TIKELO-119286 format. One record per atom (N, C-alpha, C): residue number from 1; residue in three letters; atom name; x, y, z. Coordinates in steps of 0.02 Angstrom, whole numbers, always signed. Last residue first. Example, Ala and Ser with C-alpha at 12.3 -4.5 7.8 and 13.67 -1.06 7.14 Angstrom:
REM TIKELO-119286
r seq 2, type Ser, atom N, xx +642, yy -112, zz +354 $
r seq 2, type Ser, atom CA, xx +684, yy -53, zz +357 $
r seq 2, type Ser, atom C, xx +645, yy +2, zz +394 $
r seq 1, type Ala, atom N, xx +660, yy -284, zz +390 $
r seq 1, type Ala, atom CA, xx +615, yy -225, zz +390 $
r seq 1, type Ala, atom C, xx +660, yy -165, zz +390 $
//
This chain:
REM TIKELO-119286
r seq 120, type Lys, atom N, xx -1631, yy +1852, zz -597 $
r seq 120, type Lys, atom CA, xx -1593, yy +1808, zz -544 $
r seq 120, type Lys, atom C, xx -1585, yy +1851, zz -484 $
r seq 119, type Leu, atom N, xx -1659, yy +1928, zz -700 $
r seq 119, type Leu, atom CA, xx -1704, yy +1888, zz -654 $
r seq 119, type Leu, atom C, xx -1685, yy +1867, zz -611 $
r seq 118, type Gln, atom N, xx -1540, yy +1958, zz -770 $
r seq 118, type Gln, atom CA, xx -1564, yy +2002, zz -736 $
r seq 118, type Gln, atom C, xx -1630, yy +1987, zz -697 $
r seq 117, type Ala, atom N, xx -1513, yy +1815, zz -831 $
r seq 117, type Ala, atom CA, xx -1478, yy +1850, zz -764 $
r seq 117, type Ala, atom C, xx -1504, yy +1898, zz -736 $
r seq 116, type Gln, atom N, xx -1610, yy +1848, zz -937 $
r seq 116, type Gln, atom CA, xx -1611, yy +1778, zz -878 $
r seq 116, type Gln, atom C, xx -1565, yy +1798, zz -827 $
r seq 115, type Lys, atom N, xx -1546, yy +1950, zz -1018 $
r seq 115, type Lys, atom CA, xx -1619, yy +1958, zz -982 $
r seq 115, type Lys, atom C, xx -1617, yy +1908, zz -931 $
r seq 114, type Ala, atom N, xx -1426, yy +1871, zz -1047 $
r seq 114, type Ala, atom CA, xx -1426, yy +1931, zz -1014 $
r seq 114, type Ala, atom C, xx -1488, yy +1941, zz -971 $
r seq 113, type Ser, atom N, xx -1488, yy +1765, zz -1127 $
r seq 113, type Ser, atom CA, xx -1448, yy +1748, zz -1061 $
r seq 113, type Ser, atom C, xx -1451, yy +1813, zz -1026 $
r seq 112, type Val, atom N, xx -1541, yy +1848, zz -1226 $
r seq 112, type Val, atom CA, xx -1572, yy +1804, zz -1190 $
r seq 112, type Val, atom C, xx -1547, yy +1792, zz -1125 $
r seq 111, type Met, atom N, xx -1408, yy +1896, zz -1287 $
r seq 111, type Met, atom CA, xx -1469, yy +1938, zz -1256 $
r seq 111, type Met, atom C, xx -1505, yy +1900, zz -1218 $
r seq 110, type Glu, atom N, xx -1349, yy +1786, zz -1312 $
r seq 110, type Glu, atom CA, xx -1321, yy +1819, zz -1279 $
r seq 110, type Glu, atom C, xx -1372, yy +1872, zz -1248 $
r seq 109, type Ile, atom N, xx -1447, yy +1738, zz -1411 $
r seq 109, type Ile, atom CA, xx -1439, yy +1693, zz -1374 $
r seq 109, type Ile, atom C, xx -1391, yy +1739, zz -1310 $
r seq 108, type Val, atom N, xx -1418, yy +1838, zz -1510 $
r seq 108, type Val, atom CA, xx -1483, yy +1831, zz -1472 $
r seq 108, type Val, atom C, xx -1475, yy +1787, zz -1418 $
r seq 107, type Gln, atom N, xx -1288, yy +1819, zz -1545 $
r seq 107, type Gln, atom CA, xx -1313, yy +1883, zz -1522 $
r seq 107, type Gln, atom C, xx -1371, yy +1872, zz -1484 $
r seq 106, type Ile, atom N, xx -1302, yy +1691, zz -1606 $
r seq 106, type Ile, atom CA, xx -1247, yy +1702, zz -1547 $
r seq 106, type Ile, atom C, xx -1271, yy +1764, zz -1524 $
r seq 105, type Tyr, atom N, xx -1378, yy +1727, zz -1703 $
r seq 105, type Tyr, atom CA, xx -1400, yy +1686, zz -1667 $
r seq 105, type Tyr, atom C, xx -1364, yy +1688, zz -1603 $
r seq 104, type Leu, atom N, xx -1288, yy +1807, zz -1801 $
r seq 104, type Leu, atom CA, xx -1349, yy +1825, zz -1776 $
r seq 104, type Leu, atom C, xx -1385, yy +1797, zz -1708 $
r seq 103, type Ala, atom N, xx -1202, yy +1696, zz -1821 $
r seq 103, type Ala, atom CA, xx -1175, yy +1763, zz -1785 $
r seq 103, type Ala, atom C, xx -1238, yy +1806, zz -1763 $
r seq 102, type Asn, atom N, xx -1292, yy +1615, zz -1903 $
r seq 102, type Asn, atom CA, xx -1252, yy +1592, zz -1843 $
r seq 102, type Asn, atom C, xx -1235, yy +1655, zz -1793 $
r seq 101, type Leu, atom N, xx -1316, yy +1713, zz -1998 $
r seq 101, type Leu, atom CA, xx -1383, yy +1689, zz -1971 $
r seq 101, type Leu, atom C, xx -1339, yy +1667, zz -1892 $
r seq 100, type Ser, atom N, xx -1189, yy +1716, zz -2069 $
r seq 100, type Ser, atom CA, xx -1227, yy +1779, zz -2037 $
r seq 100, type Ser, atom C, xx -1275, yy +1753, zz -1997 $
r seq 99, type Asp, atom N, xx -1172, yy +1590, zz -2110 $
r seq 99, type Asp, atom CA, xx -1131, yy +1623, zz -2064 $
r seq 99, type Asp, atom C, xx -1150, yy +1673, zz -2030 $
r seq 98, type Pro, atom N, xx -1284, yy +1584, zz -2202 $
r seq 98, type Pro, atom CA, xx -1280, yy +1527, zz -2143 $
r seq 98, type Pro, atom C, xx -1233, yy +1567, zz -2093 $
r seq 97, type His, atom N, xx -1373, yy +1650, zz -2298 $
r seq 97, type His, atom CA, xx -1296, yy +1665, zz -2278 $
r seq 97, type His, atom C, xx -1291, yy +1641, zz -2217 $
r seq 96, type Gln, atom N, xx -1496, yy +1608, zz -2325 $
r seq 96, type Gln, atom CA, xx -1439, yy +1601, zz -2374 $
r seq 96, type Gln, atom C, xx -1385, yy +1621, zz -2368 $
r seq 95, type Ser, atom N, xx -1551, yy +1652, zz -2213 $
r seq 95, type Ser, atom CA, xx -1552, yy +1549, zz -2231 $
r seq 95, type Ser, atom C, xx -1506, yy +1552, zz -2293 $
r seq 94, type Tyr, atom N, xx -1578, yy +1770, zz -2210 $
r seq 94, type Tyr, atom CA, xx -1517, yy +1744, zz -2171 $
r seq 94, type Tyr, atom C, xx -1514, yy +1672, zz -2194 $
r seq 93, type Tyr, atom N, xx -1675, yy +1774, zz -2302 $
r seq 93, type Tyr, atom CA, xx -1616, yy +1809, zz -2331 $
r seq 93, type Tyr, atom C, xx -1549, yy +1780, zz -2291 $
r seq 92, type Ser, atom N, xx -1771, yy +1726, zz -2238 $
r seq 92, type Ser, atom CA, xx -1761, yy +1691, zz -2289 $
r seq 92, type Ser, atom C, xx -1691, yy +1715, zz -2318 $
r seq 91, type Ile, atom N, xx -1780, yy +1810, zz -2129 $
r seq 91, type Ile, atom CA, xx -1759, yy +1745, zz -2109 $
r seq 91, type Ile, atom C, xx -1746, yy +1706, zz -2182 $
r seq 90, type Thr, atom N, xx -1843, yy +1919, zz -2205 $
r seq 90, type Thr, atom CA, xx -1761, yy +1931, zz -2170 $
r seq 90, type Thr, atom C, xx -1740, yy +1857, zz -2162 $
r seq 89, type Lys, atom N, xx -1951, yy +1869, zz -2236 $
r seq 89, type Lys, atom CA, xx -1914, yy +1882, zz -2295 $
r seq 89, type Lys, atom C, xx -1838, yy +1892, zz -2265 $
r seq 88, type Asn, atom N, xx -2018, yy +1850, zz -2101 $
r seq 88, type Asn, atom CA, xx -2012, yy +1796, zz -2146 $
r seq 88, type Asn, atom C, xx -1957, yy +1814, zz -2198 $
r seq 87, type Leu, atom N, xx -2021, yy +1990, zz -2071 $
r seq 87, type Leu, atom CA, xx -1974, yy +1946, zz -2028 $
r seq 87, type Leu, atom C, xx -1961, yy +1875, zz -2068 $
r seq 86, type Gln, atom N, xx -2110, yy +2032, zz -2152 $
r seq 86, type Gln, atom CA, xx -2040, yy +2069, zz -2149 $
r seq 86, type Gln, atom C, xx -1999, yy +2017, zz -2118 $
r seq 85, type Leu, atom N, xx -2224, yy +1952, zz -2113 $
r seq 85, type Leu, atom CA, xx -2198, yy +1952, zz -2170 $
r seq 85, type Leu, atom C, xx -2120, yy +1978, zz -2180 $
r seq 84, type Ala, atom N, xx -2241, yy +2008, zz -1973 $
r seq 84, type Ala, atom CA, xx -2230, yy +1935, zz -1981 $
r seq 84, type Ala, atom C, xx -2187, yy +1936, zz -2046 $
r seq 83, type Thr, atom N, xx -2163, yy +2179, zz -1962 $
r seq 83, type Thr, atom CA, xx -2212, yy +2122, zz -1988 $
r seq 83, type Thr, atom C, xx -2193, yy +2058, zz -1986 $
r seq 82, type Thr, atom N, xx -2126, yy +2318, zz -1859 $
r seq 82, type Thr, atom CA, xx -2116, yy +2265, zz -1916 $
r seq 82, type Thr, atom C, xx -2169, yy +2217, zz -1923 $
r seq 81, type Asn, atom N, xx -2097, yy +2399, zz -1744 $
r seq 81, type Asn, atom CA, xx -2125, yy +2420, zz -1804 $
r seq 81, type Asn, atom C, xx -2116, yy +2392, zz -1864 $
r seq 80, type Tyr, atom N, xx -2070, yy +2327, zz -1625 $
r seq 80, type Tyr, atom CA, xx -2019, yy +2351, zz -1674 $
r seq 80, type Tyr, atom C, xx -2031, yy +2368, zz -1743 $
r seq 79, type Lys, atom N, xx -2200, yy +2339, zz -1567 $
r seq 79, type Lys, atom CA, xx -2143, yy +2366, zz -1529 $
r seq 79, type Lys, atom C, xx -2088, yy +2383, zz -1579 $
r seq 78, type Lys, atom N, xx -2264, yy +2252, zz -1660 $
r seq 78, type Lys, atom CA, xx -2295, yy +2331, zz -1660 $
r seq 78, type Lys, atom C, xx -2232, yy +2366, zz -1622 $
r seq 77, type Phe, atom N, xx -2219, yy +2124, zz -1636 $
r seq 77, type Phe, atom CA, xx -2210, yy +2171, zz -1700 $
r seq 77, type Phe, atom C, xx -2224, yy +2220, zz -1700 $
r seq 76, type Ile, atom N, xx -2278, yy +2126, zz -1504 $
r seq 76, type Ile, atom CA, xx -2195, yy +2115, zz -1508 $
r seq 76, type Ile, atom C, xx -2181, yy +2151, zz -1584 $
r seq 75, type Leu, atom N, xx -2396, yy +2118, zz -1537 $
r seq 75, type Leu, atom CA, xx -2380, yy +2166, zz -1496 $
r seq 75, type Leu, atom C, xx -2294, yy +2183, zz -1499 $
r seq 74, type Lys, atom N, xx -2415, yy +1994, zz -1593 $
r seq 74, type Lys, atom CA, xx -2427, yy +2053, zz -1615 $
r seq 74, type Lys, atom C, xx -2395, yy +2124, zz -1606 $
r seq 73, type Asn, atom N, xx -2376, yy +1910, zz -1496 $
r seq 73, type Asn, atom CA, xx -2331, yy +1917, zz -1554 $
r seq 73, type Asn, atom C, xx -2352, yy +1979, zz -1592 $
r seq 72, type Val, atom N, xx -2484, yy +1921, zz -1401 $
r seq 72, type Val, atom CA, xx -2413, yy +1939, zz -1388 $
r seq 72, type Val, atom C, xx -2355, yy +1957, zz -1456 $
r seq 71, type Asn, atom N, xx -2609, yy +1901, zz -1474 $
r seq 71, type Asn, atom CA, xx -2584, yy +1964, zz -1472 $
r seq 71, type Asn, atom C, xx -2522, yy +1979, zz -1442 $
r seq 70, type Ser, atom N, xx -2607, yy +1755, zz -1455 $
r seq 70, type Ser, atom CA, xx -2604, yy +1786, zz -1517 $
r seq 70, type Ser, atom C, xx -2587, yy +1861, zz -1515 $
r seq 69, type Asn, atom N, xx -2633, yy +1758, zz -1306 $
r seq 69, type Asn, atom CA, xx -2582, yy +1719, zz -1331 $
r seq 69, type Asn, atom C, xx -2562, yy +1743, zz -1400 $
r seq 68, type Lys, atom N, xx -2753, yy +1817, zz -1292 $
r seq 68, type Lys, atom CA, xx -2711, yy +1840, zz -1265 $
r seq 68, type Lys, atom C, xx -2650, yy +1818, zz -1296 $
r seq 67, type Ile, atom N, xx -2849, yy +1730, zz -1373 $
r seq 67, type Ile, atom CA, xx -2837, yy +1796, zz -1394 $
r seq 67, type Ile, atom C, xx -2790, yy +1833, zz -1371 $
r seq 66, type Thr, atom N, xx -2826, yy +1607, zz -1290 $
r seq 66, type Thr, atom CA, xx -2788, yy +1610, zz -1356 $
r seq 66, type Thr, atom C, xx -2787, yy +1689, zz -1394 $
r seq 65, type Asp, atom N, xx -2811, yy +1554, zz -1150 $
r seq 65, type Asp, atom CA, xx -2829, yy +1624, zz -1162 $
r seq 65, type Asp, atom C, xx -2797, yy +1638, zz -1236 $
r seq 64, type Lys, atom N, xx -2771, yy +1426, zz -1123 $
r seq 64, type Lys, atom CA, xx -2842, yy +1427, zz -1150 $
r seq 64, type Lys, atom C, xx -2864, yy +1503, zz -1167 $
r seq 63, type Pro, atom N, xx -2643, yy +1436, zz -1083 $
r seq 63, type Pro, atom CA, xx -2664, yy +1419, zz -1162 $
r seq 63, type Pro, atom C, xx -2734, yy +1432, zz -1161 $
r seq 62, type Asn, atom N, xx -2588, yy +1593, zz -998 $
r seq 62, type Asn, atom CA, xx -2641, yy +1534, zz -999 $
r seq 62, type Asn, atom C, xx -2643, yy +1505, zz -1067 $
r seq 61, type Leu, atom N, xx -2408, yy +1603, zz -1000 $
r seq 61, type Leu, atom CA, xx -2476, yy +1633, zz -1027 $
r seq 61, type Leu, atom C, xx -2525, yy +1570, zz -1026 $
r seq 60, type Phe, atom N, xx -2330, yy +1517, zz -924 $
r seq 60, type Phe, atom CA, xx -2330, yy +1572, zz -909 $
r seq 60, type Phe, atom C, xx -2389, yy +1622, zz -926 $
r seq 59, type Gly, atom N, xx -2304, yy +1381, zz -984 $
r seq 59, type Gly, atom CA, xx -2368, yy +1392, zz -952 $
r seq 59, type Gly, atom C, xx -2379, yy +1470, zz -914 $
r seq 58, type Leu, atom N, xx -2194, yy +1366, zz -1069 $
r seq 58, type Leu, atom CA, xx -2196, yy +1357, zz -990 $
r seq 58, type Leu, atom C, xx -2252, yy +1360, zz -955 $
r seq 57, type Arg, atom N, xx -2249, yy +1412, zz -1199 $
r seq 57, type Arg, atom CA, xx -2242, yy +1346, zz -1183 $
r seq 57, type Arg, atom C, xx -2219, yy +1309, zz -1093 $
r seq 56, type Lys, atom N, xx -2254, yy +1550, zz -1157 $
r seq 56, type Lys, atom CA, xx -2309, yy +1513, zz -1192 $
r seq 56, type Lys, atom C, xx -2292, yy +1436, zz -1168 $
r seq 55, type Ala, atom N, xx -2115, yy +1580, zz -1141 $
r seq 55, type Ala, atom CA, xx -2164, yy +1595, zz -1078 $
r seq 55, type Ala, atom C, xx -2226, yy +1549, zz -1092 $
r seq 54, type Ser, atom N, xx -2071, yy +1543, zz -1265 $
r seq 54, type Ser, atom CA, xx -2034, yy +1497, zz -1205 $
r seq 54, type Ser, atom C, xx -2098, yy +1514, zz -1153 $
r seq 53, type Ser, atom N, xx -2121, yy +1646, zz -1335 $
r seq 53, type Ser, atom CA, xx -2136, yy +1578, zz -1343 $
r seq 53, type Ser, atom C, xx -2111, yy +1532, zz -1299 $
r seq 52, type Ala, atom N, xx -2056, yy +1766, zz -1262 $
r seq 52, type Ala, atom CA, xx -2132, yy +1748, zz -1271 $
r seq 52, type Ala, atom C, xx -2150, yy +1681, zz -1292 $
r seq 51, type Ile, atom N, xx -1924, yy +1745, zz -1292 $
r seq 51, type Ile, atom CA, xx -1951, yy +1739, zz -1229 $
r seq 51, type Ile, atom C, xx -2019, yy +1723, zz -1225 $
r seq 50, type His, atom N, xx -1931, yy +1747, zz -1448 $
r seq 50, type His, atom CA, xx -1906, yy +1692, zz -1408 $
r seq 50, type His, atom C, xx -1929, yy +1677, zz -1342 $
r seq 49, type Leu, atom N, xx -1969, yy +1870, zz -1459 $
r seq 49, type Leu, atom CA, xx -2008, yy +1821, zz -1492 $
r seq 49, type Leu, atom C, xx -1992, yy +1759, zz -1467 $
r seq 48, type Asp, atom N, xx -1857, yy +1950, zz -1412 $
r seq 48, type Asp, atom CA, xx -1923, yy +1950, zz -1381 $
r seq 48, type Asp, atom C, xx -1973, yy +1893, zz -1402 $
r seq 47, type Thr, atom N, xx -1766, yy +1910, zz -1494 $
r seq 47, type Thr, atom CA, xx -1744, yy +1893, zz -1420 $
r seq 47, type Thr, atom C, xx -1827, yy +1896, zz -1390 $
r seq 46, type Leu, atom N, xx -1817, yy +1946, zz -1617 $
r seq 46, type Leu, atom CA, xx -1800, yy +1896, zz -1612 $
r seq 46, type Leu, atom C, xx -1803, yy +1853, zz -1536 $
r seq 45, type Leu, atom N, xx -1792, yy +2090, zz -1580 $
r seq 45, type Leu, atom CA, xx -1853, yy +2065, zz -1601 $
r seq 45, type Leu, atom C, xx -1855, yy +1987, zz -1599 $
r seq 44, type Ser, atom N, xx -1651, yy +2092, zz -1562 $
r seq 44, type Ser, atom CA, xx -1688, yy +2125, zz -1513 $
r seq 44, type Ser, atom C, xx -1770, yy +2089, zz -1523 $
r seq 43, type Cys, atom N, xx -1613, yy +2059, zz -1684 $
r seq 43, type Cys, atom CA, xx -1592, yy +2025, zz -1648 $
r seq 43, type Cys, atom C, xx -1641, yy +2035, zz -1568 $
r seq 42, type Leu, atom N, xx -1663, yy +2173, zz -1773 $
r seq 42, type Leu, atom CA, xx -1699, yy +2088, zz -1779 $
r seq 42, type Leu, atom C, xx -1662, yy +2063, zz -1719 $
r seq 41, type Lys, atom N, xx -1597, yy +2265, zz -1730 $
r seq 41, type Lys, atom CA, xx -1672, yy +2272, zz -1710 $
r seq 41, type Lys, atom C, xx -1704, yy +2203, zz -1731 $
r seq 40, type Asn, atom N, xx -1477, yy +2239, zz -1780 $
r seq 40, type Asn, atom CA, xx -1482, yy +2260, zz -1708 $
r seq 40, type Asn, atom C, xx -1560, yy +2239, zz -1683 $
r seq 39, type Lys, atom N, xx -1498, yy +2217, zz -1927 $
r seq 39, type Lys, atom CA, xx -1488, yy +2171, zz -1887 $
r seq 39, type Lys, atom C, xx -1480, yy +2180, zz -1809 $
r seq 38, type Glu, atom N, xx -1664, yy +2277, zz -2001 $
r seq 38, type Glu, atom CA, xx -1584, yy +2291, zz -1977 $
r seq 38, type Glu, atom C, xx -1568, yy +2242, zz -1923 $
r seq 37, type Ile, atom N, xx -1748, yy +2163, zz -2107 $
r seq 37, type Ile, atom CA, xx -1750, yy +2199, zz -2050 $
r seq 37, type Ile, atom C, xx -1674, yy +2218, zz -2029 $
r seq 36, type Ile, atom N, xx -1788, yy +2197, zz -2268 $
r seq 36, type Ile, atom CA, xx -1739, yy +2153, zz -2232 $
r seq 36, type Ile, atom C, xx -1734, yy +2207, zz -2166 $
r seq 35, type Glu, atom N, xx -1866, yy +2272, zz -2354 $
r seq 35, type Glu, atom CA, xx -1899, yy +2215, zz -2322 $
r seq 35, type Glu, atom C, xx -1861, yy +2175, zz -2272 $
r seq 34, type Pro, atom N, xx -1783, yy +2372, zz -2397 $
r seq 34, type Pro, atom CA, xx -1829, yy +2389, zz -2331 $
r seq 34, type Pro, atom C, xx -1861, yy +2324, zz -2309 $
r seq 33, type Thr, atom N, xx -1631, yy +2336, zz -2426 $
r seq 33, type Thr, atom CA, xx -1698, yy +2331, zz -2450 $
r seq 33, type Thr, atom C, xx -1732, yy +2350, zz -2393 $
r seq 32, type Ser, atom N, xx -1490, yy +2325, zz -2395 $
r seq 32, type Ser, atom CA, xx -1526, yy +2390, zz -2402 $
r seq 32, type Ser, atom C, xx -1604, yy +2393, zz -2423 $
r seq 31, type Glu, atom N, xx -1464, yy +2192, zz -2413 $
r seq 31, type Glu, atom CA, xx -1450, yy +2225, zz -2344 $
r seq 31, type Glu, atom C, xx -1491, yy +2293, zz -2335 $
r seq 30, type Asn, atom N, xx -1485, yy +2146, zz -2549 $
r seq 30, type Asn, atom CA, xx -1546, yy +2137, zz -2496 $
r seq 30, type Asn, atom C, xx -1534, yy +2171, zz -2428 $
r seq 29, type Lys, atom N, xx -1381, yy +2186, zz -2640 $
r seq 29, type Lys, atom CA, xx -1447, yy +2227, zz -2640 $
r seq 29, type Lys, atom C, xx -1483, yy +2221, zz -2570 $
r seq 28, type Asn, atom N, xx -1229, yy +2168, zz -2642 $
r seq 28, type Asn, atom CA, xx -1278, yy +2160, zz -2606 $
r seq 28, type Asn, atom C, xx -1338, yy +2199, zz -2594 $
r seq 27, type Ser, atom N, xx -1185, yy +2156, zz -2819 $
r seq 27, type Ser, atom CA, xx -1182, yy +2207, zz -2756 $
r seq 27, type Ser, atom C, xx -1238, yy +2165, zz -2727 $
r seq 26, type Cys, atom N, xx -1208, yy +2104, zz -2939 $
r seq 26, type Cys, atom CA, xx -1182, yy +2056, zz -2892 $
r seq 26, type Cys, atom C, xx -1174, yy +2101, zz -2835 $
r seq 25, type Ser, atom N, xx -1243, yy +2219, zz -3031 $
r seq 25, type Ser, atom CA, xx -1298, yy +2157, zz -3036 $
r seq 25, type Ser, atom C, xx -1277, yy +2104, zz -2957 $
r seq 24, type Ile, atom N, xx -1133, yy +2294, zz -3020 $
r seq 24, type Ile, atom CA, xx -1197, yy +2312, zz -2989 $
r seq 24, type Ile, atom C, xx -1245, yy +2253, zz -2991 $
r seq 23, type Val, atom N, xx -1044, yy +2207, zz -3094 $
r seq 23, type Val, atom CA, xx -1016, yy +2241, zz -3028 $
r seq 23, type Val, atom C, xx -1090, yy +2261, zz -2988 $
r seq 22, type Phe, atom N, xx -1106, yy +2187, zz -3209 $
r seq 22, type Phe, atom CA, xx -1092, yy +2133, zz -3150 $
r seq 22, type Phe, atom C, xx -1076, yy +2155, zz -3093 $
r seq 21, type Phe, atom N, xx -1105, yy +2303, zz -3272 $
r seq 21, type Phe, atom CA, xx -1178, yy +2275, zz -3256 $
r seq 21, type Phe, atom C, xx -1160, yy +2224, zz -3196 $
r seq 20, type Ser, atom N, xx -964, yy +2348, zz -3284 $
r seq 20, type Ser, atom CA, xx -1020, yy +2380, zz -3225 $
r seq 20, type Ser, atom C, xx -1094, yy +2339, zz -3212 $
r seq 19, type Ile, atom N, xx -932, yy +2249, zz -3367 $
r seq 19, type Ile, atom CA, xx -905, yy +2256, zz -3298 $
r seq 19, type Ile, atom C, xx -940, yy +2279, zz -3255 $
r seq 18, type Ile, atom N, xx -997, yy +2289, zz -3482 $
r seq 18, type Ile, atom CA, xx -1024, yy +2221, zz -3460 $
r seq 18, type Ile, atom C, xx -1003, yy +2216, zz -3382 $
r seq 17, type Leu, atom N, xx -946, yy +2423, zz -3493 $
r seq 17, type Leu, atom CA, xx -1015, yy +2424, zz -3481 $
r seq 17, type Leu, atom C, xx -1035, yy +2338, zz -3451 $
r seq 16, type Leu, atom N, xx -812, yy +2386, zz -3517 $
r seq 16, type Leu, atom CA, xx -827, yy +2419, zz -3463 $
r seq 16, type Leu, atom C, xx -889, yy +2433, zz -3434 $
r seq 15, type Ile, atom N, xx -838, yy +2311, zz -3643 $
r seq 15, type Ile, atom CA, xx -821, yy +2293, zz -3591 $
r seq 15, type Ile, atom C, xx -823, yy +2315, zz -3528 $
r seq 14, type Ile, atom N, xx -889, yy +2434, zz -3724 $
r seq 14, type Ile, atom CA, xx -929, yy +2379, zz -3710 $
r seq 14, type Ile, atom C, xx -906, yy +2331, zz -3651 $
r seq 13, type Asn, atom N, xx -774, yy +2512, zz -3729 $
r seq 13, type Asn, atom CA, xx -843, yy +2532, zz -3693 $
r seq 13, type Asn, atom C, xx -889, yy +2481, zz -3675 $
r seq 12, type Leu, atom N, xx -693, yy +2431, zz -3791 $
r seq 12, type Leu, atom CA, xx -667, yy +2441, zz -3730 $
r seq 12, type Leu, atom C, xx -727, yy +2483, zz -3689 $
r seq 11, type Lys, atom N, xx -741, yy +2436, zz -3915 $
r seq 11, type Lys, atom CA, xx -744, yy +2364, zz -3879 $
r seq 11, type Lys, atom C, xx -731, yy +2378, zz -3803 $
r seq 10, type Asn, atom N, xx -736, yy +2562, zz -3932 $
r seq 10, type Asn, atom CA, xx -789, yy +2555, zz -3940 $
r seq 10, type Asn, atom C, xx -798, yy +2465, zz -3890 $
r seq 9, type Met, atom N, xx -602, yy +2585, zz -3957 $
r seq 9, type Met, atom CA, xx -638, yy +2613, zz -3896 $
r seq 9, type Met, atom C, xx -707, yy +2581, zz -3886 $
r seq 8, type Arg, atom N, xx -567, yy +2501, zz -4053 $
r seq 8, type Arg, atom CA, xx -550, yy +2469, zz -3998 $
r seq 8, type Arg, atom C, xx -578, yy +2527, zz -3948 $
r seq 7, type Ile, atom N, xx -630, yy +2565, zz -4150 $
r seq 7, type Ile, atom CA, xx -658, yy +2489, zz -4150 $
r seq 7, type Ile, atom C, xx -632, yy +2474, zz -4063 $
r seq 6, type Asp, atom N, xx -548, yy +2687, zz -4160 $
r seq 6, type Asp, atom CA, xx -629, yy +2696, zz -4145 $
r seq 6, type Asp, atom C, xx -655, yy +2604, zz -4128 $
r seq 5, type Leu, atom N, xx -432, yy +2633, zz -4205 $
r seq 5, type Leu, atom CA, xx -431, yy +2667, zz -4120 $
r seq 5, type Leu, atom C, xx -513, yy +2671, zz -4123 $
r seq 4, type Asn, atom N, xx -464, yy +2604, zz -4329 $
r seq 4, type Asn, atom CA, xx -433, yy +2536, zz -4278 $
r seq 4, type Asn, atom C, xx -451, yy +2571, zz -4192 $
r seq 3, type Ala, atom N, xx -492, yy +2723, zz -4385 $
r seq 3, type Ala, atom CA, xx -539, yy +2667, zz -4381 $
r seq 3, type Ala, atom C, xx -524, yy +2612, zz -4333 $
r seq 2, type Leu, atom N, xx -369, yy +2788, zz -4370 $
r seq 2, type Leu, atom CA, xx -412, yy +2793, zz -4335 $
r seq 2, type Leu, atom C, xx -486, yy +2758, zz -4326 $
r seq 1, type Met, atom N, xx -300, yy +2711, zz -4486 $
r seq 1, type Met, atom CA, xx -280, yy +2714, zz -4409 $
r seq 1, type Met, atom C, xx -332, yy +2737, zz -4358 $
//
C-alpha cells in the first residue's frame, strides 16, 4: 500500500515539475528584459525619431550637413538613454505582437498630432 502511495506521489511531483516548467518557460520574459524599451519611453522615442526624420525629409535640416543630420538620431537616443540596438530589439519584439505594435503606433500618432497642434 505504501509503495503505491510513493509511486503516486512521485508521479504527482513529476507532473507538477513539468507544469511548473511550462508555466515558467511560457511566461512573457521579453517585457522585463533590459533590451526591451519601456512602452511610454518607446512612444516618446519613436515620436522624436519620426519628427526628426520628417524634418530631414522636408528640408528643415540641410541635407549637405551630414554630420549634423547623423547626430540628430544620436542625440535622441542619448536623450532617452537608449541605443539603436535596443530600439531594433524592441521593434523585433513588437513585430511578434502586432496588436501591441498597432496600439503603440496609435499612441505615437497621437503624440505627433499633439506636438503639431502646439505649433499652430
